[in-house]
N, C-alpha and C positions, 0 to 999 in steps of 0.2 A: 706104767711101764709099757703097756700095750699100745697106748697112743703114741709114744715116742718111736716104737717100732714101725707103726703105720706111717708116721711122718717121714721116717727114714726111707721106707719103701716108696712113698710118693715122690720123694726127691730123686731116688734112683730111677723110678718110672719116667719122670720128666726128662732126666738126662738121656735115658735110653730112647725116649720118644723123639728127642731132638736129633737123633742120629738114625738116618734111614738104613744104615748098615746093620743096626741092631733090632730090626723089626721082629725077629724071632724071639729075642729077649723081652721085648715089649709085650708080645702076645702072651708069653709065659707069665709075666708080671700081672697082666690083666686077669689071667686065669687065677693067679695067686690071690688077687684082691677079691675075686668072687668067692674063693674058699674062705678068706678071712671074714668076709661079710656074714657068712653063716654063723661064725663064732661070736659076732658082736652082740 
């Protein structure tokens, strides 16, 4: 289950990264990934 959530977040992060308009969201997701890495 956790891996599917991570994959979903990666897809969202890629979509957000493709849009310069969503730089703030990308930074937030990057921070979220660092938080998730602690729990891995």
